[in-house]
N, CA, C and O atoms as a GROMACS GRO file, in nm:
protein
  560
    1UNK      N    1   0.095  -0.134   0.009
    1UNK     CA    2  -0.030  -0.023  -0.002
    1UNK      C    3   0.098   0.134  -0.012
    1UNK      O    4   0.220   0.120  -0.022
    2UNK      N    5   0.034   0.252  -0.008
    2UNK     CA    6   0.104   0.357  -0.076
    2UNK      C    7   0.159   0.453   0.085
    2UNK      O    8   0.173   0.381   0.183
    3UNK      N    9   0.172   0.525   0.094
    3UNK     CA   10   0.213   0.628   0.225
    3UNK      C   11   0.088   0.696   0.232
    3UNK      O   12   0.065   0.741   0.120
    4UNK      N   13   0.004   0.722   0.307
    4UNK     CA   14  -0.087   0.840   0.296
    4UNK      C   15  -0.044   0.967   0.367
    4UNK      O   16  -0.052   0.988   0.488
    5UNK      N   17   0.009   1.058   0.261
    5UNK     CA   18   0.052   1.196   0.336
    5UNK      C   19  -0.021   1.300   0.441
    5UNK      O   20   0.012   1.402   0.503
    6UNK      N   21  -0.139   1.218   0.426
    6UNK     CA   22  -0.258   1.237   0.564
    6UNK      C   23  -0.240   1.217   0.717
    6UNK      O   24  -0.276   1.281   0.815
    7UNK      N   25  -0.179   1.117   0.700
    7UNK     CA   26  -0.164   1.068   0.871
    7UNK      C   27  -0.165   1.152   0.991
    7UNK      O   28  -0.200   1.270   0.983
    8UNK      N   29  -0.144   1.122   1.055
    8UNK     CA   30  -0.136   1.233   1.199
    8UNK      C   31   0.006   1.281   1.226
    8UNK      O   32   0.036   1.397   1.253
    9UNK      N   33   0.099   1.168   1.216
    9UNK     CA   34   0.229   1.169   1.191
    9UNK      C   35   0.332   1.241   1.090
    9UNK      O   36   0.450   1.270   1.108
   10UNK      N   37   0.246   1.259   0.976
   10UNK     CA   38   0.314   1.303   0.844
   10UNK      C   39   0.244   1.469   0.865
   10UNK      O   40   0.287   1.553   0.786
   11UNK      N   41   0.125   1.523   0.983
   11UNK     CA   42   0.081   1.634   0.995
   11UNK      C   43   0.132   1.703   1.122
   11UNK      O   44   0.109   1.822   1.140
   12UNK      N   45   0.215   1.613   1.227
   12UNK     CA   46   0.303   1.640   1.333
   12UNK      C   47   0.398   1.706   1.258
   12UNK      O   48   0.417   1.827   1.273
   13UNK      N   49   0.472   1.625   1.162
   13UNK     CA   50   0.597   1.648   1.094
   13UNK      C   51   0.606   1.796   1.035
   13UNK      O   52   0.697   1.878   1.025
   14UNK      N   53   0.508   1.795   1.010
   14UNK     CA   54   0.479   1.916   0.955
   14UNK      C   55   0.405   2.080   1.008
   14UNK      O   56   0.375   2.184   0.950
   15UNK      N   57   0.400   2.033   1.131
   15UNK     CA   58   0.346   2.146   1.212
   15UNK      C   59   0.235   2.180   1.226
   15UNK      O   60   0.192   2.277   1.288
   16UNK      N   61   0.154   2.065   1.138
   16UNK     CA   62   0.001   2.088   1.116
   16UNK      C   63  -0.072   2.036   1.304
   16UNK      O   64  -0.172   2.099   1.338
   17UNK      N   65  -0.053   1.997   1.340
   17UNK     CA   66  -0.090   1.932   1.474
   17UNK      C   67   0.052   1.921   1.572
   17UNK      O   68   0.165   1.874   1.557
   18UNK      N   69  -0.031   1.999   1.690
   18UNK     CA   70   0.149   2.030   1.769
   18UNK      C   71   0.169   1.846   1.865
   18UNK      O   72   0.081   1.762   1.880
   19UNK      N   73   0.294   1.841   1.906
   19UNK     CA   74   0.271   1.728   1.957
   19UNK      C   75   0.421   1.775   2.061
   19UNK      O   76   0.510   1.854   2.031
   20UNK      N   77   0.404   1.678   2.207
   20UNK     CA   78   0.471   1.757   2.308
   20UNK      C   79   0.630   1.659   2.256
   20UNK      O   80   0.670   1.542   2.259
   21UNK      N   81   0.674   1.774   2.218
   21UNK     CA   82   0.890   1.702   2.183
   21UNK      C   83   0.904   1.701   2.261
   21UNK      O   84   0.864   1.767   2.357
   22UNK      N   85   1.030   1.543   2.233
   22UNK     CA   86   1.114   1.527   2.325
   22UNK      C   87   1.274   1.536   2.271
   22UNK      O   88   1.370   1.593   2.324
   23UNK      N   89   1.268   1.476   2.174
   23UNK     CA   90   1.406   1.538   2.082
   23UNK      C   91   1.367   1.535   1.969
   23UNK      O   92   1.263   1.478   1.934
   24UNK      N   93   1.458   1.606   1.882
   24UNK     CA   94   1.428   1.588   1.711
   24UNK      C   95   1.594   1.630   1.666
   24UNK      O   96   1.673   1.706   1.721
   25UNK      N   97   1.609   1.536   1.528
   25UNK     CA   98   1.752   1.599   1.455
   25UNK      C   99   1.692   1.597   1.320
   25UNK      O  100   1.573   1.592   1.289
   26UNK      N  101   1.802   1.602   1.243
   26UNK     CA  102   1.794   1.625   1.042
   26UNK      C  103   1.685   1.501   1.084
   26UNK      O  104   1.576   1.556   1.072
   27UNK      N  105   1.663   1.371   1.125
   27UNK     CA  106   1.637   1.238   1.038
   27UNK      C  107   1.526   1.210   1.121
   27UNK      O  108   1.438   1.167   1.046
   28UNK      N  109   1.469   1.214   1.288
   28UNK     CA  110   1.442   1.152   1.366
   28UNK      C  111   1.338   1.255   1.479
   28UNK      O  112   1.405   1.325   1.554
   29UNK      N  113   1.222   1.263   1.490
   29UNK     CA  114   1.138   1.346   1.585
   29UNK      C  115   1.078   1.215   1.710
   29UNK      O  116   1.030   1.113   1.662
   30UNK      N  117   1.084   1.224   1.817
   30UNK     CA  118   1.052   1.216   1.926
   30UNK      C  119   0.958   1.313   1.972
   30UNK      O  120   0.969   1.436   1.968
   31UNK      N  121   0.810   1.203   2.044
   31UNK     CA  122   0.719   1.257   2.102
   31UNK      C  123   0.664   1.181   2.215
   31UNK      O  124   0.705   1.069   2.245
   32UNK      N  125   0.563   1.250   2.283
   32UNK     CA  126   0.529   1.173   2.389
   32UNK      C  127   0.396   1.135   2.325
   32UNK      O  128   0.355   1.230   2.259
   33UNK      N  129   0.278   0.984   2.320
   33UNK     CA  130   0.232   0.948   2.281
   33UNK      C  131   0.114   1.024   2.370
   33UNK      O  132   0.138   1.065   2.483
   34UNK      N  133  -0.037   1.042   2.296
   34UNK     CA  134  -0.086   1.131   2.348
   34UNK      C  135  -0.181   1.107   2.442
   34UNK      O  136  -0.232   1.187   2.520
   35UNK      N  137  -0.211   0.935   2.425
   35UNK     CA  138  -0.325   0.788   2.456
   35UNK      C  139  -0.181   0.714   2.569
   35UNK      O  140  -0.191   0.593   2.589
   36UNK      N  141  -0.127   0.746   2.598
   36UNK     CA  142  -0.025   0.693   2.669
   36UNK      C  143  -0.065   0.535   2.763
   36UNK      O  144  -0.168   0.518   2.828
   37UNK      N  145   0.041   0.440   2.746
   37UNK     CA  146  -0.042   0.314   2.804
   37UNK      C  147   0.018   0.308   2.960
   37UNK      O  148  -0.026   0.238   3.050
   38UNK      N  149   0.149   0.417   2.968
   38UNK     CA  150   0.199   0.390   3.087
   38UNK      C  151   0.265   0.567   3.074
   38UNK      O  152   0.288   0.608   2.960
   39UNK      N  153   0.288   0.650   3.179
   39UNK     CA  154   0.346   0.762   3.211
   39UNK      C  155   0.521   0.734   3.140
   39UNK      O  156   0.604   0.657   3.189
   40UNK      N  157   0.536   0.806   3.038
   40UNK     CA  158   0.663   0.777   2.998
   40UNK      C  159   0.641   0.737   2.847
   40UNK      O  160   0.719   0.759   2.754
   41UNK      N  161   0.528   0.676   2.843
   41UNK     CA  162   0.519   0.621   2.664
   41UNK      C  163   0.554   0.744   2.563
   41UNK      O  164   0.514   0.861   2.566
   42UNK      N  165   0.621   0.693   2.492
   42UNK     CA  166   0.684   0.759   2.389
   42UNK      C  167   0.708   0.694   2.219
   42UNK      O  168   0.728   0.578   2.183
   43UNK      N  169   0.701   0.778   2.167
   43UNK     CA  170   0.681   0.769   1.980
   43UNK      C  171   0.838   0.831   1.967
   43UNK      O  172   0.878   0.940   2.009
   44UNK      N  173   0.924   0.707   1.882
   44UNK     CA  174   1.010   0.781   1.770
   44UNK      C  175   0.999   0.737   1.638
   44UNK      O  176   1.005   0.618   1.608
   45UNK      N  177   0.985   0.818   1.565
   45UNK     CA  178   0.938   0.901   1.405
   45UNK      C  179   1.027   0.906   1.360
   45UNK      O  180   1.126   0.951   1.416
   46UNK      N  181   1.025   0.843   1.197
   46UNK     CA  182   1.129   0.884   1.136
   46UNK      C  183   1.114   0.977   1.019
   46UNK      O  184   1.046   0.946   0.921
   47UNK      N  185   1.184   1.102   1.032
   47UNK     CA  186   1.121   1.176   0.928
   47UNK      C  187   1.063   1.135   0.791
   47UNK      O  188   0.960   1.181   0.740
   48UNK      N  189   1.149   1.035   0.735
   48UNK     CA  190   1.106   1.002   0.582
   48UNK      C  191   0.972   0.936   0.588
   48UNK      O  192   0.894   0.893   0.673
   49UNK      N  193   0.979   0.945   0.486
   49UNK     CA  194   0.792   0.894   0.468
   49UNK      C  195   0.756   0.739   0.425
   49UNK      O  196   0.746   0.707   0.307
   50UNK      N  197   0.733   0.625   0.561
   50UNK     CA  198   0.770   0.517   0.537
   50UNK      C  199   0.654   0.479   0.630
   50UNK      O  200   0.648   0.498   0.752
   51UNK      N  201   0.556   0.418   0.545
   51UNK     CA  202   0.391   0.339   0.588
   51UNK      C  203   0.445   0.257   0.708
   51UNK      O  204   0.386   0.263   0.815
   52UNK      N  205   0.584   0.162   0.689
   52UNK     CA  206   0.610   0.119   0.815
   52UNK      C  207   0.762  -0.012   0.805
   52UNK      O  208   0.830  -0.059   0.714
   53UNK      N  209   0.758  -0.020   0.885
   53UNK     CA  210   0.903  -0.123   0.831
   53UNK      C  211   0.851  -0.215   0.782
   53UNK      O  212   0.852  -0.310   0.861
   54UNK      N  213   0.795  -0.241   0.672
   54UNK     CA  214   0.842  -0.366   0.565
   54UNK      C  215   0.841  -0.261   0.432
   54UNK      O  216   0.869  -0.310   0.323
   55UNK      N  217   0.807  -0.110   0.441
   55UNK     CA  218   0.845  -0.049   0.312
   55UNK      C  219   0.998   0.086   0.322
   55UNK      O  220   1.038   0.169   0.241
   56UNK      N  221   1.047   0.045   0.470
   56UNK     CA  222   1.082   0.136   0.492
   56UNK      C  223   1.216   0.139   0.445
   56UNK      O  224   1.276   0.036   0.479
   57UNK      N  225   1.290   0.224   0.374
   57UNK     CA  226   1.457   0.172   0.370
   57UNK      C  227   1.531   0.149   0.458
   57UNK      O  228   1.526   0.206   0.567
   58UNK      N  229   1.600   0.077   0.433
   58UNK     CA  230   1.726   0.041   0.514
   58UNK      C  231   1.796   0.185   0.593
   58UNK      O  232   1.799   0.218   0.712
   59UNK      N  233   1.845   0.249   0.474
   59UNK     CA  234   1.890   0.357   0.602
   59UNK      C  235   1.811   0.433   0.691
   59UNK      O  236   1.855   0.468   0.800
   60UNK      N  237   1.690   0.462   0.650
   60UNK     CA  238   1.643   0.506   0.758
   60UNK      C  239   1.611   0.393   0.872
   60UNK      O  240   1.536   0.443   0.956
   61UNK      N  241   1.639   0.280   0.897
   61UNK     CA  242   1.628   0.212   0.987
   61UNK      C  243   1.754   0.213   1.060
   61UNK      O  244   1.772   0.229   1.181
   62UNK      N  245   1.834   0.196   0.971
   62UNK     CA  246   2.000   0.218   1.045
   62UNK      C  247   1.985   0.356   1.108
   62UNK      O  248   1.977   0.338   1.230
   63UNK      N  249   1.977   0.476   1.082
   63UNK     CA  250   1.926   0.585   1.191
   63UNK      C  251   1.844   0.616   1.287
   63UNK      O  252   1.881   0.692   1.376
   64UNK      N  253   1.713   0.559   1.286
   64UNK     CA  254   1.616   0.564   1.388
   64UNK      C  255   1.666   0.464   1.506
   64UNK      O  256   1.703   0.509   1.615
   65UNK      N  257   1.666   0.326   1.475
   65UNK     CA  258   1.702   0.206   1.570
   65UNK      C  259   1.845   0.267   1.690
   65UNK      O  260   1.862   0.216   1.800
   66UNK      N  261   1.924   0.371   1.640
   66UNK     CA  262   1.983   0.393   1.765
   66UNK      C  263   1.976   0.496   1.859
   66UNK      O  264   2.030   0.517   1.967
   67UNK      N  265   1.875   0.571   1.773
   67UNK     CA  266   1.789   0.695   1.864
   67UNK      C  267   1.665   0.618   1.960
   67UNK      O  268   1.639   0.680   2.063
   68UNK      N  269   1.613   0.534   1.946
   68UNK     CA  270   1.500   0.411   1.983
   68UNK      C  271   1.578   0.367   2.122
   68UNK      O  272   1.523   0.365   2.231
   69UNK      N  273   1.716   0.333   2.098
   69UNK     CA  274   1.788   0.275   2.189
   69UNK      C  275   1.801   0.372   2.308
   69UNK      O  276   1.767   0.340   2.422
   70UNK      N  277   1.858   0.509   2.272
   70UNK     CA  278   1.853   0.604   2.340
   70UNK      C  279   1.783   0.643   2.417
   70UNK      O  280   1.799   0.660   2.538
   71UNK      N  281   1.674   0.668   2.332
   71UNK     CA  282   1.526   0.725   2.388
   71UNK      C  283   1.482   0.594   2.512
   71UNK      O  284   1.435   0.631   2.619
   72UNK      N  285   1.504   0.447   2.484
   72UNK     CA  286   1.421   0.353   2.570
   72UNK      C  287   1.522   0.346   2.729
   72UNK      O  288   1.493   0.288   2.834
   73UNK      N  289   1.669   0.446   2.689
   73UNK     CA  290   1.734   0.424   2.834
   73UNK      C  291   1.701   0.535   2.877
   73UNK      O  292   1.666   0.526   2.995
   74UNK      N  293   1.695   0.654   2.828
   74UNK     CA  294   1.680   0.770   2.920
   74UNK      C  295   1.482   0.739   2.980
   74UNK      O  296   1.428   0.747   3.090
   75UNK      N  297   1.447   0.715   2.888
   75UNK     CA  298   1.271   0.676   2.940
   75UNK      C  299   1.300   0.604   3.117
   75UNK      O  300   1.253   0.643   3.224
   76UNK      N  301   1.410   0.470   3.083
   76UNK     CA  302   1.400   0.402   3.217
   76UNK      C  303   1.403   0.462   3.304
   76UNK      O  304   1.320   0.478   3.394
   77UNK      N  305   1.577   0.532   3.275
   77UNK     CA  306   1.582   0.653   3.423
   77UNK      C  307   1.485   0.701   3.441
   77UNK      O  308   1.396   0.655   3.513
   78UNK      N  309   1.480   0.835   3.359
   78UNK     CA  310   1.291   0.930   3.365
   78UNK      C  311   1.197   0.899   3.453
   78UNK      O  312   1.125   0.973   3.520
   79UNK      N  313   1.207   0.728   3.448
   79UNK     CA  314   1.083   0.657   3.513
   79UNK      C  315   1.107   0.586   3.617
   79UNK      O  316   1.033   0.541   3.705
   80UNK      N  317   1.217   0.582   3.599
   80UNK     CA  318   1.289   0.454   3.719
   80UNK      C  319   1.211   0.316   3.652
   80UNK      O  320   1.132   0.274   3.737
   81UNK      N  321   1.209   0.270   3.583
   81UNK     CA  322   1.102   0.189   3.552
   81UNK      C  323   1.252   0.031   3.533
   81UNK      O  324   1.371   0.014   3.504
   82UNK      N  325   1.106  -0.057   3.583
   82UNK     CA  326   1.200  -0.213   3.580
   82UNK      C  327   1.264  -0.269   3.453
   82UNK      O  328   1.363  -0.342   3.447
   83UNK      N  329   1.175  -0.210   3.330
   83UNK     CA  330   1.208  -0.269   3.230
   83UNK      C  331   1.099  -0.130   3.113
   83UNK      O  332   1.018  -0.040   3.134
   84UNK      N  333   1.185  -0.209   2.966
   84UNK     CA  334   1.084  -0.130   2.887
   84UNK      C  335   1.025  -0.243   2.772
   84UNK      O  336   1.044  -0.365   2.767
   85UNK      N  337   0.943  -0.151   2.682
   85UNK     CA  338   0.879  -0.276   2.597
   85UNK      C  339   0.882  -0.157   2.529
   85UNK      O  340   0.837  -0.047   2.560
   86UNK      N  341   0.958  -0.205   2.406
   86UNK     CA  342   0.936  -0.157   2.231
   86UNK      C  343   0.847  -0.235   2.190
   86UNK      O  344   0.860  -0.357   2.183
   87UNK      N  345   0.715  -0.148   2.150
   87UNK     CA  346   0.601  -0.188   2.023
   87UNK      C  347   0.639  -0.108   1.877
   87UNK      O  348   0.661   0.013   1.879
   88UNK      N  349   0.642  -0.162   1.787
   88UNK     CA  350   0.622  -0.170   1.645
   88UNK      C  351   0.554  -0.254   1.610
   88UNK      O  352   0.563  -0.377   1.610
   89UNK      N  353   0.434  -0.137   1.560
   89UNK     CA  354   0.350  -0.297   1.426
   89UNK      C  355   0.346  -0.231   1.273
   89UNK      O  356   0.384  -0.119   1.238
   90UNK      N  357   0.283  -0.342   1.190
   90UNK     CA  358   0.301  -0.364   1.083
   90UNK      C  359   0.158  -0.360   0.987
   90UNK      O  360   0.131  -0.472   0.946
   91UNK      N  361   0.080  -0.276   0.953
   91UNK     CA  362  -0.065  -0.309   0.882
   91UNK      C  363  -0.184  -0.304   0.988
   91UNK      O  364  -0.156  -0.287   1.107
   92UNK      N  365  -0.259  -0.313   0.963
   92UNK     CA  366  -0.377  -0.311   1.009
   92UNK      C  367  -0.410  -0.460   1.128
   92UNK      O  368  -0.448  -0.475   1.244
   93UNK      N  369  -0.379  -0.524   1.045
   93UNK     CA  370  -0.397  -0.650   1.148
   93UNK      C  371  -0.304  -0.705   1.188
   93UNK      O  372  -0.309  -0.802   1.263
   94UNK      N  373  -0.160  -0.633   1.128
   94UNK     CA  374  -0.075  -0.654   1.273
   94UNK      C  375  -0.037  -0.554   1.372
   94UNK      O  376   0.073  -0.518   1.414
   95UNK      N  377  -0.212  -0.500   1.415
   95UNK     CA  378  -0.195  -0.377   1.509
   95UNK      C  379  -0.150  -0.208   1.488
   95UNK      O  380  -0.153  -0.112   1.565
   96UNK      N  381  -0.112  -0.224   1.367
   96UNK     CA  382  -0.107  -0.094   1.318
   96UNK      C  383  -0.216   0.046   1.295
   96UNK      O  384  -0.298   0.058   1.203
   97UNK      N  385  -0.190   0.141   1.403
   97UNK     CA  386  -0.381   0.197   1.325
   97UNK      C  387  -0.306   0.371   1.303
   97UNK      O  388  -0.378   0.471   1.304
   98UNK      N  389  -0.185   0.377   1.290
   98UNK     CA  390  -0.089   0.485   1.220
   98UNK      C  391  -0.022   0.462   1.114
   98UNK      O  392   0.076   0.394   1.143
   99UNK      N  393  -0.029   0.490   0.978
   99UNK     CA  394   0.058   0.425   0.912
   99UNK      C  395   0.184   0.514   0.846
   99UNK      O  396   0.198   0.543   0.727
  100UNK      N  397   0.254   0.542   0.937
  100UNK     CA  398   0.403   0.599   0.914
  100UNK      C  399   0.440   0.522   1.049
  100UNK      O  400   0.382   0.489   1.152
  101UNK      N  401   0.581   0.508   0.989
  101UNK     CA  402   0.650   0.378   1.118
  101UNK      C  403   0.719   0.456   1.178
  101UNK      O  404   0.806   0.524   1.123
  102UNK      N  405   0.680   0.460   1.363
  102UNK     CA  406   0.713   0.422   1.472
  102UNK      C  407   0.724   0.362   1.556
  102UNK      O  408   0.641   0.271   1.554
  103UNK      N  409   0.796   0.362   1.653
  103UNK     CA  410   0.853   0.291   1.750
  103UNK      C  411   0.788   0.344   1.863
  103UNK      O  412   0.781   0.461   1.899
  104UNK      N  413   0.727   0.215   1.928
  104UNK     CA  414   0.665   0.284   2.095
  104UNK      C  415   0.759   0.243   2.202
  104UNK      O  416   0.801   0.131   2.229
  105UNK      N  417   0.791   0.400   2.278
  105UNK     CA  418   0.965   0.301   2.409
  105UNK      C  419   0.820   0.331   2.504
  105UNK      O  420   0.753   0.432   2.480
  106UNK      N  421   0.772   0.217   2.633
  106UNK     CA  422   0.701   0.249   2.697
  106UNK      C  423   0.777   0.151   2.828
  106UNK      O  424   0.787   0.031   2.849
  107UNK      N  425   0.819   0.274   2.897
  107UNK     CA  426   0.824   0.236   3.055
  107UNK      C  427   0.733   0.144   3.109
  107UNK      O  428   0.615   0.178   3.114
  108UNK      N  429   0.769   0.021   3.154
  108UNK     CA  430   0.739  -0.092   3.257
  108UNK      C  431   0.755  -0.072   3.387
  108UNK      O  432   0.852  -0.004   3.419
  109UNK      N  433   0.660  -0.128   3.504
  109UNK     CA  434   0.721  -0.144   3.645
  109UNK      C  435   0.613  -0.309   3.669
  109UNK      O  436   0.505  -0.355   3.632
  110UNK      N  437   0.711  -0.341   3.739
  110UNK     CA  438   0.650  -0.507   3.751
  110UNK      C  439   0.523  -0.468   3.859
  110UNK      O  440   0.496  -0.392   3.952
  111UNK      N  441   0.465  -0.576   3.779
  111UNK     CA  442   0.301  -0.595   3.801
  111UNK      C  443   0.216  -0.513   3.802
  111UNK      O  444   0.110  -0.519   3.863
  112UNK      N  445   0.271  -0.390   3.708
  112UNK     CA  446   0.154  -0.248   3.695
  112UNK      C  447   0.129  -0.342   3.506
  112UNK      O  448   0.207  -0.383   3.420
  113UNK      N  449  -0.021  -0.338   3.520
  113UNK     CA  450  -0.046  -0.381   3.349
  113UNK      C  451  -0.060  -0.258   3.296
  113UNK      O  452  -0.078  -0.157   3.365
  114UNK      N  453  -0.051  -0.261   3.133
  114UNK     CA  454  -0.019  -0.168   3.070
  114UNK      C  455  -0.230  -0.128   3.013
  114UNK      O  456  -0.314  -0.211   2.978
  115UNK      N  457  -0.247   0.043   3.029
  115UNK     CA  458  -0.354   0.089   3.023
  115UNK      C  459  -0.373   0.035   2.843
  115UNK      O  460  -0.282  -0.015   2.777
  116UNK      N  461  -0.496   0.059   2.802
  116UNK     CA  462  -0.575   0.039   2.666
  116UNK      C  463  -0.480   0.171   2.589
  116UNK      O  464  -0.425   0.244   2.670
  117UNK      N  465  -0.460   0.201   2.461
  117UNK     CA  466  -0.392   0.252   2.392
  117UNK      C  467  -0.512   0.298   2.299
  117UNK      O  468  -0.520   0.245   2.188
  118UNK      N  469  -0.598   0.384   2.333
  118UNK     CA  470  -0.715   0.386   2.272
  118UNK      C  471  -0.842   0.479   2.376
  118UNK      O  472  -0.885   0.430   2.481
  119UNK      N  473  -0.892   0.624   2.322
  119UNK     CA  474  -1.008   0.652   2.376
  119UNK      C  475  -0.986   0.743   2.476
  119UNK      O  476  -1.086   0.803   2.517
  120UNK      N  477  -0.849   0.776   2.539
  120UNK     CA  478  -0.872   0.880   2.673
  120UNK      C  479  -0.727   0.981   2.626
  120UNK      O  480  -0.616   0.927   2.631
  121UNK      N  481  -0.736   1.086   2.594
  121UNK     CA  482  -0.602   1.154   2.559
  121UNK      C  483  -0.534   1.223   2.709
  121UNK      O  484  -0.574   1.298   2.798
  122UNK      N  485  -0.449   1.173   2.687
  122UNK     CA  486  -0.370   1.259   2.852
  122UNK      C  487  -0.387   1.422   2.872
  122UNK      O  488  -0.410   1.511   2.791
  123UNK      N  489  -0.370   1.423   2.997
  123UNK     CA  490  -0.379   1.596   2.992
  123UNK      C  491  -0.228   1.646   2.941
  123UNK      O  492  -0.127   1.578   2.957
  124UNK      N  493  -0.229   1.774   2.880
  124UNK     CA  494  -0.129   1.811   2.786
  124UNK      C  495   0.012   1.878   2.888
  124UNK      O  496   0.125   1.896   2.842
  125UNK      N  497  -0.029   1.907   3.034
  125UNK     CA  498   0.030   1.933   3.124
  125UNK      C  499   0.153   1.823   3.163
  125UNK      O  500   0.275   1.830   3.177
  126UNK      N  501   0.015   1.682   3.176
  126UNK     CA  502   0.054   1.583   3.235
  126UNK      C  503   0.242   1.522   3.073
  126UNK      O  504   0.353   1.469   3.075
  127UNK      N  505   0.188   1.556   3.020
  127UNK     CA  506   0.246   1.527   2.882
  127UNK      C  507   0.430   1.579   2.838
  127UNK      O  508   0.532   1.526   2.794
  128UNK      N  509   0.366   1.766   2.900
  128UNK     CA  510   0.493   1.839   2.920
  128UNK      C  511   0.574   1.806   3.029
  128UNK      O  512   0.695   1.820   3.011
  129UNK      N  513   0.538   1.768   3.132
  129UNK     CA  514   0.596   1.729   3.221
  129UNK      C  515   0.684   1.603   3.244
  129UNK      O  516   0.773   1.578   3.325
  130UNK      N  517   0.617   1.519   3.125
  130UNK     CA  518   0.731   1.356   3.117
  130UNK      C  519   0.768   1.422   2.981
  130UNK      O  520   0.804   1.318   2.926
  131UNK      N  521   0.779   1.481   2.922
  131UNK     CA  522   0.829   1.536   2.818
  131UNK      C  523   1.002   1.557   2.867
  131UNK      O  524   1.105   1.510   2.821
  132UNK      N  525   0.976   1.650   2.979
  132UNK     CA  526   1.081   1.737   3.046
  132UNK      C  527   1.182   1.632   3.085
  132UNK      O  528   1.301   1.614   3.063
  133UNK      N  529   1.077   1.563   3.158
  133UNK     CA  530   1.167   1.418   3.220
  133UNK      C  531   1.284   1.346   3.171
  133UNK      O  532   1.387   1.318   3.232
  134UNK      N  533   1.250   1.323   3.055
  134UNK     CA  534   1.298   1.255   2.950
  134UNK      C  535   1.408   1.347   2.903
  134UNK      O  536   1.528   1.319   2.913
  135UNK      N  537   1.353   1.476   2.842
  135UNK     CA  538   1.503   1.536   2.798
  135UNK      C  539   1.603   1.550   2.887
  135UNK      O  540   1.723   1.557   2.859
  136UNK      N  541   1.541   1.554   3.026
  136UNK     CA  542   1.676   1.541   3.118
  136UNK      C  543   1.759   1.450   3.101
  136UNK      O  544   1.882   1.456   3.096
  137UNK      N  545   1.675   1.345   3.092
  137UNK     CA  546   1.761   1.224   3.117
  137UNK      C  547   1.814   1.195   3.005
  137UNK      O  548   1.890   1.100   3.028
  138UNK      N  549   1.818   1.224   2.888
  138UNK     CA  550   1.907   1.252   2.781
  138UNK      C  551   1.999   1.332   2.759
  138UNK      O  552   2.086   1.326   2.672
  139UNK      N  553   1.978   1.426   2.856
  139UNK     CA  554   2.090   1.548   2.844
  139UNK      C  555   2.196   1.483   2.950
  139UNK      O  556   2.316   1.505   2.937
  140UNK      N  557   2.149   1.409   3.048
  140UNK     CA  558   2.256   1.357   3.198
  140UNK      C  559   2.361   1.240   3.122
  140UNK      O  560   2.447   1.183   3.189
   0.00000   0.00000   0.00000
């Protein structure tokens, strides 16, 4: 299937929709998930238009995966997480709902289940505070 320029992440990349940014460089943007499954749920998104992992240019993957790792370490520190889950979905039947390649970085705490990833937007102030925690951990 073709890449859809109207997907929500493409709109965020163009500045048409606000996002609580954590990190950005020439190739990647990192921002808070608006409907987090845990506090600190972060998205790592390449700027290059890729529908998902299946059609991504290997050069894009080579640039994004080190950022995923760096962000995962920072999120784990920032939220004193016992572990980190990395989710990446491909096509609707694989669980993908936004058709722009992205990686979910989700801090996990022993015995705490994940919230549903739909239906309720987090308060903007909470997202801003969580983004700042991660930015500080990235800088440390």
